[in-house]
PQR file of N, CA, C, O and H, with PARSE charges and radii, in Angstrom:
ATOM      1  N   MET A   1     123.351 114.328 105.285 -0.4000 1.5000
ATOM      2  CA  MET A   1     122.583 114.870 104.837 -0.0000 2.0000
ATOM      3  C   MET A   1     123.063 116.681 104.106  0.5500 1.7000
ATOM      4  O   MET A   1     122.424 117.286 103.245 -0.5500 1.4000
ATOM      5  N   ASP A   2     124.078 117.056 104.661 -0.4000 1.5000
ATOM      6  CA  ASP A   2     124.590 117.679 104.170 -0.0000 2.0000
ATOM      7  C   ASP A   2     125.583 117.636 102.865  0.5500 1.7000
ATOM      8  O   ASP A   2     126.323 118.609 102.723 -0.5500 1.4000
ATOM      9  H   ASP A   2     124.597 116.565 105.360  0.4000 1.0000
ATOM     10  N   ASP A   3     125.633 116.851 102.154 -0.4000 1.5000
ATOM     11  CA  ASP A   3     126.610 116.407 100.875 -0.0000 2.0000
ATOM     12  C   ASP A   3     126.205 117.121  99.675  0.5500 1.7000
ATOM     13  O   ASP A   3     125.351 116.845  98.833 -0.5500 1.4000
ATOM     14  H   ASP A   3     125.033 116.060 102.270  0.4000 1.0000
ATOM     15  N   PRO A   4     126.987 118.074  99.782 -0.5600 1.5000
ATOM     16  CA  PRO A   4     126.666 118.469  98.984  0.2800 2.0000
ATOM     17  C   PRO A   4     126.150 118.093  97.499  0.5500 1.7000
ATOM     18  O   PRO A   4     125.312 118.653  96.792 -0.5500 1.4000
ATOM     19  N   GLN A   5     126.685 117.320  97.349 -0.4000 1.5000
ATOM     20  CA  GLN A   5     125.958 116.284  96.198 -0.0000 2.0000
ATOM     21  C   GLN A   5     124.732 115.483  96.557  0.5500 1.7000
ATOM     22  O   GLN A   5     124.567 114.374  96.050 -0.5500 1.4000
ATOM     23  H   GLN A   5     127.366 116.865  97.924  0.4000 1.0000
ATOM     24  N   LYS A   6     124.149 115.826  97.128 -0.4000 1.5000
ATOM     25  CA  LYS A   6     123.145 115.653  97.500 -0.0000 2.0000
ATOM     26  C   LYS A   6     121.701 115.985  97.807  0.5500 1.7000
ATOM     27  O   LYS A   6     120.746 115.210  97.862 -0.5500 1.4000
ATOM     28  H   LYS A   6     124.283 116.728  97.540  0.4000 1.0000
ATOM     29  N   ARG A   7     121.737 117.495  98.025 -0.4000 1.5000
ATOM     30  CA  ARG A   7     120.943 118.732  98.151 -0.0000 2.0000
ATOM     31  C   ARG A   7     120.850 118.863  95.883  0.5500 1.7000
ATOM     32  O   ARG A   7     121.514 118.676  94.863 -0.5500 1.4000
ATOM     33  H   ARG A   7     122.512 118.125  97.980  0.4000 1.0000
ATOM     34  N   LEU A   8     118.802 119.542  96.661 -0.4000 1.5000
ATOM     35  CA  LEU A   8     118.558 120.216  95.660 -0.0000 2.0000
ATOM     36  C   LEU A   8     118.823 121.707  95.385  0.5500 1.7000
ATOM     37  O   LEU A   8     118.915 122.688  96.123 -0.5500 1.4000
ATOM     38  H   LEU A   8     118.263 119.694  97.489  0.4000 1.0000
ATOM     39  N   TYR A   9     118.908 121.530  94.110 -0.4000 1.5000
ATOM     40  CA  TYR A   9     119.023 123.129  93.764 -0.0000 2.0000
ATOM     41  C   TYR A   9     117.264 123.750  93.939  0.5500 1.7000
ATOM     42  O   TYR A   9     116.294 123.200  93.417 -0.5500 1.4000
ATOM     43  H   TYR A   9     118.834 120.733  93.511  0.4000 1.0000
ATOM     44  N   PRO A  10     117.208 125.122  94.883 -0.5600 1.5000
ATOM     45  CA  PRO A  10     117.150 125.594  95.444  0.2800 2.0000
ATOM     46  C   PRO A  10     115.111 125.548  94.016  0.5500 1.7000
ATOM     47  O   PRO A  10     113.980 125.237  94.391 -0.5500 1.4000
ATOM     48  N   GLU A  11     115.369 125.803  93.177 -0.4000 1.5000
ATOM     49  CA  GLU A  11     114.003 125.492  92.182 -0.0000 2.0000
ATOM     50  C   GLU A  11     113.486 124.266  92.315  0.5500 1.7000
ATOM     51  O   GLU A  11     112.286 123.996  92.272 -0.5500 1.4000
ATOM     52  H   GLU A  11     116.288 126.055  92.873  0.4000 1.0000
ATOM     53  N   ASP A  12     114.365 123.522  92.475 -0.4000 1.5000
ATOM     54  CA  ASP A  12     114.057 122.146  91.995 -0.0000 2.0000
ATOM     55  C   ASP A  12     113.695 121.703  93.095  0.5500 1.7000
ATOM     56  O   ASP A  12     113.002 120.704  92.898 -0.5500 1.4000
ATOM     57  H   ASP A  12     115.340 123.741  92.510  0.4000 1.0000
ATOM     58  N   GLN A  13     113.818 121.959  94.320 -0.4000 1.5000
ATOM     59  CA  GLN A  13     113.202 122.221  95.851 -0.0000 2.0000
ATOM     60  C   GLN A  13     112.040 122.192  95.606  0.5500 1.7000
ATOM     61  O   GLN A  13     111.348 121.175  95.564 -0.5500 1.4000
ATOM     62  H   GLN A  13     114.381 122.771  94.480  0.4000 1.0000
ATOM     63  N   ALA A  14     111.565 123.699  95.347 -0.4000 1.5000
ATOM     64  CA  ALA A  14     110.592 124.222  95.363 -0.0000 2.0000
ATOM     65  C   ALA A  14     109.203 123.567  94.487  0.5500 1.7000
ATOM     66  O   ALA A  14     107.994 123.617  94.711 -0.5500 1.4000
ATOM     67  H   ALA A  14     112.128 124.525  95.381  0.4000 1.0000
ATOM     68  N   ARG A  15     109.906 123.031  93.552 -0.4000 1.5000
ATOM     69  CA  ARG A  15     108.832 122.375  93.045 -0.0000 2.0000
ATOM     70  C   ARG A  15     108.353 121.032  93.834  0.5500 1.7000
ATOM     71  O   ARG A  15     107.172 120.764  94.054 -0.5500 1.4000
ATOM     72  H   ARG A  15     110.889 122.990  93.370  0.4000 1.0000
ATOM     73  N   LEU A  16     109.774 120.008  94.333 -0.4000 1.5000
ATOM     74  CA  LEU A  16     109.155 119.014  94.741 -0.0000 2.0000
ATOM     75  C   LEU A  16     108.137 119.455  96.062  0.5500 1.7000
ATOM     76  O   LEU A  16     107.203 118.722  96.385 -0.5500 1.4000
ATOM     77  H   LEU A  16     110.733 120.225  94.154  0.4000 1.0000
ATOM     78  N   GLU A  17     108.401 120.603  96.706 -0.4000 1.5000
ATOM     79  CA  GLU A  17     107.493 121.178  97.759 -0.0000 2.0000
ATOM     80  C   GLU A  17     106.031 120.856  97.373  0.5500 1.7000
ATOM     81  O   GLU A  17     105.324 119.889  97.660 -0.5500 1.4000
ATOM     82  H   GLU A  17     109.160 121.199  96.443  0.4000 1.0000
ATOM     83  N   LYS A  18     105.753 122.158  96.503 -0.4000 1.5000
ATOM     84  CA  LYS A  18     104.144 122.136  94.955 -0.0000 2.0000
ATOM     85  C   LYS A  18     104.481 120.422  95.663  0.5500 1.7000
ATOM     86  O   LYS A  18     104.761 120.167  96.834 -0.5500 1.4000
ATOM     87  H   LYS A  18     106.327 122.943  96.270  0.4000 1.0000
ATOM     88  N   VAL A  19     104.373 119.690  94.792 -0.4000 1.5000
ATOM     89  CA  VAL A  19     104.095 118.041  94.344 -0.0000 2.0000
ATOM     90  C   VAL A  19     103.706 117.079  95.434  0.5500 1.7000
ATOM     91  O   VAL A  19     103.037 116.053  95.318 -0.5500 1.4000
ATOM     92  H   VAL A  19     104.145 119.898  93.841  0.4000 1.0000
ATOM     93  N   LEU A  20     104.151 117.505  96.319 -0.4000 1.5000
ATOM     94  CA  LEU A  20     104.020 116.433  97.818 -0.0000 2.0000
ATOM     95  C   LEU A  20     103.091 117.825  98.632  0.5500 1.7000
ATOM     96  O   LEU A  20     103.326 117.870  99.840 -0.5500 1.4000
ATOM     97  H   LEU A  20     104.695 118.339  96.414  0.4000 1.0000
ATOM     98  N   HIS A  21     102.522 118.455  98.339 -0.4000 1.5000
ATOM     99  CA  HIS A  21     102.043 119.155  99.563 -0.0000 2.0000
ATOM    100  C   HIS A  21     100.423 120.045  98.563  0.5500 1.7000
ATOM    101  O   HIS A  21      99.718 121.033  98.767 -0.5500 1.4000
ATOM    102  H   HIS A  21     102.331 118.419  97.358  0.4000 1.0000
ATOM    103  N   SER A  22     100.503 119.002  97.548 -0.4000 1.5000
ATOM    104  CA  SER A  22      98.981 119.508  96.052 -0.0000 2.0000
ATOM    105  C   SER A  22      98.087 118.457  96.880  0.5500 1.7000
ATOM    106  O   SER A  22      96.986 118.940  97.143 -0.5500 1.4000
ATOM    107  H   SER A  22     101.077 118.200  97.382  0.4000 1.0000
ATOM    108  N   GLY A  23      98.244 117.328  97.294 -0.4000 1.5000
ATOM    109  CA  GLY A  23      96.908 116.470  97.975 -0.0000 2.0000
ATOM    110  C   GLY A  23      97.188 115.646  96.288  0.5500 1.7000
ATOM    111  O   GLY A  23      96.497 114.629  96.340 -0.5500 1.4000
ATOM    112  H   GLY A  23      99.139 116.936  97.080  0.4000 1.0000
ATOM    113  N   VAL A  24      98.002 115.708  94.696 -0.4000 1.5000
ATOM    114  CA  VAL A  24      97.274 114.732  94.726 -0.0000 2.0000
ATOM    115  C   VAL A  24      97.397 113.486  94.073  0.5500 1.7000
ATOM    116  O   VAL A  24      96.810 112.845  93.201 -0.5500 1.4000
ATOM    117  H   VAL A  24      98.564 116.534  94.654  0.4000 1.0000
ATOM    118  N   ASN A  25      99.162 113.296  95.411 -0.4000 1.5000
ATOM    119  CA  ASN A  25      99.438 111.493  96.016 -0.0000 2.0000
ATOM    120  C   ASN A  25      98.516 111.078  97.055  0.5500 1.7000
ATOM    121  O   ASN A  25      98.571 109.884  97.347 -0.5500 1.4000
ATOM    122  H   ASN A  25      99.638 113.817  96.119  0.4000 1.0000
ATOM    123  N   GLN A  26      97.502 111.955  97.811 -0.4000 1.5000
ATOM    124  CA  GLN A  26      96.908 111.374  99.532 -0.0000 2.0000
ATOM    125  C   GLN A  26      95.228 110.216  98.375  0.5500 1.7000
ATOM    126  O   GLN A  26      94.523 110.569  97.429 -0.5500 1.4000
ATOM    127  H   GLN A  26      97.458 112.925  97.574  0.4000 1.0000
ATOM    128  N   THR A  27      95.287 109.119  99.039 -0.4000 1.5000
ATOM    129  CA  THR A  27      94.162 108.998  98.823 -0.0000 2.0000
ATOM    130  C   THR A  27      92.967 107.824 100.057  0.5500 1.7000
ATOM    131  O   THR A  27      93.142 106.868 100.813 -0.5500 1.4000
ATOM    132  H   THR A  27      95.859 108.833  99.808  0.4000 1.0000
ATOM    133  N   GLU A  28      91.945 108.583  99.648 -0.4000 1.5000
ATOM    134  CA  GLU A  28      91.474 108.194 100.865 -0.0000 2.0000
ATOM    135  C   GLU A  28      91.259 106.652 101.451  0.5500 1.7000
ATOM    136  O   GLU A  28      90.487 105.978 100.769 -0.5500 1.4000
ATOM    137  H   GLU A  28      91.803 109.360  99.034  0.4000 1.0000
ATOM    138  N   ARG A  29      91.796 106.037 102.543 -0.4000 1.5000
ATOM    139  CA  ARG A  29      91.570 104.781 102.906 -0.0000 2.0000
ATOM    140  C   ARG A  29      91.026 104.645 104.152  0.5500 1.7000
ATOM    141  O   ARG A  29      90.923 105.535 104.996 -0.5500 1.4000
ATOM    142  H   ARG A  29      92.423 106.585 103.097  0.4000 1.0000
ATOM    143  N   LYS A  30      90.600 103.237 104.263 -0.4000 1.5000
ATOM    144  CA  LYS A  30      89.255 103.146 105.741 -0.0000 2.0000
ATOM    145  C   LYS A  30      90.096 102.580 105.931  0.5500 1.7000
ATOM    146  O   LYS A  30      90.725 101.940 105.087 -0.5500 1.4000
ATOM    147  H   LYS A  30      90.684 102.514 103.577  0.4000 1.0000
ATOM    148  N   PRO A  31      90.437 102.698 107.590 -0.5600 1.5000
ATOM    149  CA  PRO A  31      90.691 102.648 108.237  0.2800 2.0000
ATOM    150  C   PRO A  31      90.671 100.593 108.428  0.5500 1.7000
ATOM    151  O   PRO A  31      89.804  99.721 108.370 -0.5500 1.4000
ATOM    152  N   PHE A  32      92.387 100.650 108.699 -0.4000 1.5000
ATOM    153  CA  PHE A  32      93.189  99.180 109.152 -0.0000 2.0000
ATOM    154  C   PHE A  32      92.493  99.027 110.058  0.5500 1.7000
ATOM    155  O   PHE A  32      91.995  99.897 110.772 -0.5500 1.4000
ATOM    156  H   PHE A  32      93.091 101.358 108.746  0.4000 1.0000
ATOM    157  N   ARG A  33      92.288  96.835 110.185 -0.4000 1.5000
ATOM    158  CA  ARG A  33      91.262  96.235 110.812 -0.0000 2.0000
ATOM    159  C   ARG A  33      92.108  95.090 110.552  0.5500 1.7000
ATOM    160  O   ARG A  33      92.114  94.205 109.696 -0.5500 1.4000
ATOM    161  H   ARG A  33      92.693  96.128 109.605  0.4000 1.0000
ATOM    162  N   ILE A  34      93.308  95.577 112.240 -0.4000 1.5000
ATOM    163  CA  ILE A  34      93.816  94.134 112.734 -0.0000 2.0000
ATOM    164  C   ILE A  34      93.224  93.453 112.945  0.5500 1.7000
ATOM    165  O   ILE A  34      94.074  92.563 112.891 -0.5500 1.4000
ATOM    166  H   ILE A  34      93.303  96.295 112.936  0.4000 1.0000
ATOM    167  N   TRP A  35      91.763  92.600 113.356 -0.4000 1.5000
ATOM    168  CA  TRP A  35      90.876  91.240 113.745 -0.0000 2.0000
ATOM    169  C   TRP A  35      90.253  90.780 113.040  0.5500 1.7000
ATOM    170  O   TRP A  35      89.921  89.597 113.104 -0.5500 1.4000
ATOM    171  H   TRP A  35      91.073  93.322 113.399  0.4000 1.0000
ATOM    172  N   ARG A  36      89.773  91.878 111.820 -0.4000 1.5000
ATOM    173  CA  ARG A  36      89.672  91.731 110.864 -0.0000 2.0000
ATOM    174  C   ARG A  36      90.635  90.177 109.638  0.5500 1.7000
ATOM    175  O   ARG A  36      90.147  89.411 108.807 -0.5500 1.4000
ATOM    176  H   ARG A  36      90.043  92.839 111.768  0.4000 1.0000
ATOM    177  N   LEU A  37      92.454  90.397 110.274 -0.4000 1.5000
ATOM    178  CA  LEU A  37      92.953  90.829 108.709 -0.0000 2.0000
ATOM    179  C   LEU A  37      93.355  89.584 110.229  0.5500 1.7000
ATOM    180  O   LEU A  37      93.349  88.511 109.625 -0.5500 1.4000
ATOM    181  H   LEU A  37      92.850  91.019 110.950  0.4000 1.0000
ATOM    182  N   LEU A  38      93.640  89.265 111.612 -0.4000 1.5000
ATOM    183  CA  LEU A  38      94.152  88.292 112.522 -0.0000 2.0000
ATOM    184  C   LEU A  38      93.042  87.372 112.371  0.5500 1.7000
ATOM    185  O   LEU A  38      93.184  86.423 113.142 -0.5500 1.4000
ATOM    186  H   LEU A  38      93.644  90.137 112.102  0.4000 1.0000
ATOM    187  N   GLY A  39      91.739  87.276 111.500 -0.4000 1.5000
ATOM    188  CA  GLY A  39      90.632  86.564 111.908 -0.0000 2.0000
ATOM    189  C   GLY A  39      90.959  85.878 110.761  0.5500 1.7000
ATOM    190  O   GLY A  39      90.991  84.650 110.691 -0.5500 1.4000
ATOM    191  H   GLY A  39      91.624  88.047 110.874  0.4000 1.0000
ATOM    192  N   PHE A  40      91.209  86.660 109.834 -0.4000 1.5000
ATOM    193  CA  PHE A  40      91.727  85.538 107.922 -0.0000 2.0000
ATOM    194  C   PHE A  40      92.272  84.871 108.374  0.5500 1.7000
ATOM    195  O   PHE A  40      91.945  83.692 108.508 -0.5500 1.4000
ATOM    196  H   PHE A  40      91.183  87.658 109.891  0.4000 1.0000
ATOM    197  N   ILE A  41      93.503  85.476 108.854 -0.4000 1.5000
ATOM    198  CA  ILE A  41      94.969  84.775 109.072 -0.0000 2.0000
ATOM    199  C   ILE A  41      94.553  83.094 110.170  0.5500 1.7000
ATOM    200  O   ILE A  41      95.306  82.141 110.372 -0.5500 1.4000
ATOM    201  H   ILE A  41      93.769  86.434 108.746  0.4000 1.0000
ATOM    202  N   TRP A  42      92.995  83.321 110.710 -0.4000 1.5000
ATOM    203  CA  TRP A  42      92.961  81.969 111.847 -0.0000 2.0000
ATOM    204  C   TRP A  42      92.367  81.028 110.578  0.5500 1.7000
ATOM    205  O   TRP A  42      92.548  79.836 110.327 -0.5500 1.4000
ATOM    206  H   TRP A  42      92.384  84.095 110.547  0.4000 1.0000
ATOM    207  N   LEU A  43      91.558  82.097 109.863 -0.4000 1.5000
ATOM    208  CA  LEU A  43      90.481  81.121 109.393 -0.0000 2.0000
ATOM    209  C   LEU A  43      91.404  80.000 108.444  0.5500 1.7000
ATOM    210  O   LEU A  43      91.159  78.794 108.412 -0.5500 1.4000
ATOM    211  H   LEU A  43      91.411  83.065 110.067  0.4000 1.0000
ATOM    212  N   VAL A  44      92.641  80.751 107.598 -0.4000 1.5000
ATOM    213  CA  VAL A  44      93.350  80.315 106.410 -0.0000 2.0000
ATOM    214  C   VAL A  44      94.177  78.844 107.378  0.5500 1.7000
ATOM    215  O   VAL A  44      94.215  77.786 106.750 -0.5500 1.4000
ATOM    216  H   VAL A  44      92.840  81.731 107.624  0.4000 1.0000
ATOM    217  N   LEU A  45      94.715  78.841 108.655 -0.4000 1.5000
ATOM    218  CA  LEU A  45      95.560  78.673 109.398 -0.0000 2.0000
ATOM    219  C   LEU A  45      94.832  76.875 109.470  0.5500 1.7000
ATOM    220  O   LEU A  45      95.091  75.721 109.127 -0.5500 1.4000
ATOM    221  H   LEU A  45      94.685  79.701 109.165  0.4000 1.0000
ATOM    222  N   GLY A  46      93.758  77.725 110.195 -0.4000 1.5000
ATOM    223  CA  GLY A  46      92.706  76.724 109.976 -0.0000 2.0000
ATOM    224  C   GLY A  46      92.504  75.651 109.170  0.5500 1.7000
ATOM    225  O   GLY A  46      92.825  74.468 109.282 -0.5500 1.4000
ATOM    226  H   GLY A  46      93.548  78.661 110.474  0.4000 1.0000
ATOM    227  N   GLY A  47      91.942  76.239 108.372 -0.4000 1.5000
ATOM    228  CA  GLY A  47      91.584  75.317 106.746 -0.0000 2.0000
ATOM    229  C   GLY A  47      92.638  74.179 106.959  0.5500 1.7000
ATOM    230  O   GLY A  47      92.350  72.993 107.124 -0.5500 1.4000
ATOM    231  H   GLY A  47      91.681  77.200 108.281  0.4000 1.0000
ATOM    232  N   LEU A  48      94.390  74.912 106.921 -0.4000 1.5000
ATOM    233  CA  LEU A  48      95.174  74.741 106.033 -0.0000 2.0000
ATOM    234  C   LEU A  48      95.713  72.590 107.288  0.5500 1.7000
ATOM    235  O   LEU A  48      96.189  71.586 106.756 -0.5500 1.4000
ATOM    236  H   LEU A  48      94.624  75.875 106.787  0.4000 1.0000
ATOM    237  N   SER A  49      95.401  72.722 108.597 -0.4000 1.5000
ATOM    238  CA  SER A  49      95.730  72.547 109.079 -0.0000 2.0000
ATOM    239  C   SER A  49      94.597  70.854 109.384  0.5500 1.7000
ATOM    240  O   SER A  49      94.715  69.711 109.825 -0.5500 1.4000
ATOM    241  H   SER A  49      95.014  73.537 109.028  0.4000 1.0000
ATOM    242  N   ALA A  50      93.522  71.821 108.752 -0.4000 1.5000
ATOM    243  CA  ALA A  50      92.938  70.627 108.485 -0.0000 2.0000
ATOM    244  C   ALA A  50      92.703  70.227 107.648  0.5500 1.7000
ATOM    245  O   ALA A  50      91.801  69.420 107.423 -0.5500 1.4000
ATOM    246  H   ALA A  50      93.427  72.750 108.394  0.4000 1.0000
ATOM    247  N   ALA A  51      93.660  70.803 106.753 -0.4000 1.5000
ATOM    248  CA  ALA A  51      93.549  69.581 105.131 -0.0000 2.0000
ATOM    249  C   ALA A  51      94.504  68.537 105.613  0.5500 1.7000
ATOM    250  O   ALA A  51      94.091  67.486 106.105 -0.5500 1.4000
ATOM    251  H   ALA A  51      94.393  71.458 106.936  0.4000 1.0000
ATOM    252  N   SER A  52      95.969  68.850 105.461 -0.4000 1.5000
ATOM    253  CA  SER A  52      96.685  68.509 106.334 -0.0000 2.0000
ATOM    254  C   SER A  52      96.717  67.044 107.616  0.5500 1.7000
ATOM    255  O   SER A  52      97.743  66.402 107.839 -0.5500 1.4000
ATOM    256  H   SER A  52      96.305  69.703 105.062  0.4000 1.0000
ATOM    257  N   TYR A  53      95.332  66.767 108.324 -0.4000 1.5000
ATOM    258  CA  TYR A  53      94.838  66.203 108.836 -0.0000 2.0000
ATOM    259  C   TYR A  53      94.439  65.419 108.643  0.5500 1.7000
ATOM    260  O   TYR A  53      94.662  64.337 109.187 -0.5500 1.4000
ATOM    261  H   TYR A  53      94.499  67.289 108.143  0.4000 1.0000
ATOM    262  N   TRP A  54      93.499  65.705 107.577 -0.4000 1.5000
ATOM    263  CA  TRP A  54      92.854  64.334 106.497 -0.0000 2.0000
ATOM    264  C   TRP A  54      93.256  64.578 105.797  0.5500 1.7000
ATOM    265  O   TRP A  54      92.339  64.836 105.017 -0.5500 1.4000
ATOM    266  H   TRP A  54      93.317  66.584 107.135  0.4000 1.0000
ATOM    267  N   ILE A  55      94.880  64.892 104.927 -0.4000 1.5000
ATOM    268  CA  ILE A  55      95.457  64.479 104.551 -0.0000 2.0000
ATOM    269  C   ILE A  55      96.300  63.116 105.007  0.5500 1.7000
ATOM    270  O   ILE A  55      96.691  62.211 104.270 -0.5500 1.4000
ATOM    271  H   ILE A  55      95.625  64.682 105.561  0.4000 1.0000
ATOM    272  N   ALA A  56      96.453  63.242 106.389 -0.4000 1.5000
ATOM    273  CA  ALA A  56      97.460  62.663 107.083 -0.0000 2.0000
ATOM    274  C   ALA A  56      96.792  61.120 107.311  0.5500 1.7000
ATOM    275  O   ALA A  56      97.464  60.091 107.236 -0.5500 1.4000
ATOM    276  H   ALA A  56      96.136  63.977 106.988  0.4000 1.0000
ATOM    277  N   LEU A  57      94.894  61.170 107.693 -0.4000 1.5000
ATOM    278  CA  LEU A  57      94.706  60.653 107.944 -0.0000 2.0000
ATOM    279  C   LEU A  57      93.869  59.426 106.654  0.5500 1.7000
ATOM    280  O   LEU A  57      93.483  58.291 106.934 -0.5500 1.4000
ATOM    281  H   LEU A  57      94.348  62.005 107.754  0.4000 1.0000
ATOM    282  N   GLN A  58      93.798  59.953 105.569 -0.4000 1.5000
ATOM    283  CA  GLN A  58      94.278  59.805 104.250 -0.0000 2.0000
ATOM    284  C   GLN A  58      94.922  58.705 104.393  0.5500 1.7000
ATOM    285  O   GLN A  58      94.314  57.641 104.506 -0.5500 1.4000
ATOM    286  H   GLN A  58      94.112  60.875 105.340  0.4000 1.0000
ATOM    287  N   HIS A  59      96.167  58.772 104.409 -0.4000 1.5000
ATOM    288  CA  HIS A  59      97.291  57.810 103.580 -0.0000 2.0000
ATOM    289  C   HIS A  59      97.791  57.717 105.343  0.5500 1.7000
ATOM    290  O   HIS A  59      98.765  58.300 105.818 -0.5500 1.4000
ATOM    291  H   HIS A  59      96.661  59.636 104.317  0.4000 1.0000
ATOM    292  N   GLY A  60      96.938  56.928 106.006 -0.4000 1.5000
ATOM    293  CA  GLY A  60      97.205  55.609 107.438 -0.0000 2.0000
ATOM    294  C   GLY A  60      98.792  57.002 108.485  0.5500 1.7000
ATOM    295  O   GLY A  60      99.322  56.766 109.571 -0.5500 1.4000
ATOM    296  H   GLY A  60      96.147  56.455 105.619  0.4000 1.0000
ATOM    297  N   VAL A  61      98.956  57.816 107.892 -0.4000 1.5000
ATOM    298  CA  VAL A  61      99.789  57.912 109.365 -0.0000 2.0000
ATOM    299  C   VAL A  61      99.782  58.563 110.474  0.5500 1.7000
ATOM    300  O   VAL A  61     100.766  58.910 111.127 -0.5500 1.4000
ATOM    301  H   VAL A  61      98.525  58.009 107.010  0.4000 1.0000
ATOM    302  N   ILE A  62      98.504  58.766 110.743 -0.4000 1.5000
ATOM    303  CA  ILE A  62      98.761  59.007 111.495 -0.0000 2.0000
ATOM    304  C   ILE A  62      96.525  57.858 111.889  0.5500 1.7000
ATOM    305  O   ILE A  62      96.070  57.768 113.030 -0.5500 1.4000
ATOM    306  H   ILE A  62      97.704  58.484 110.213  0.4000 1.0000
TER
END
């Protein structure tokens, strides 16, 4: 990181710090709900499994 070609000029660094700390890029988010995501994945997986089982039954594979 001490490479002189990759460092910003002090005035550019000051502008960058001002933008980063101004709050413009911050958004309010709902809390992440892992159990809802896992439940949704299980529902989709169960639906796809049931559909593939039904298709196999219809074609005489099972």
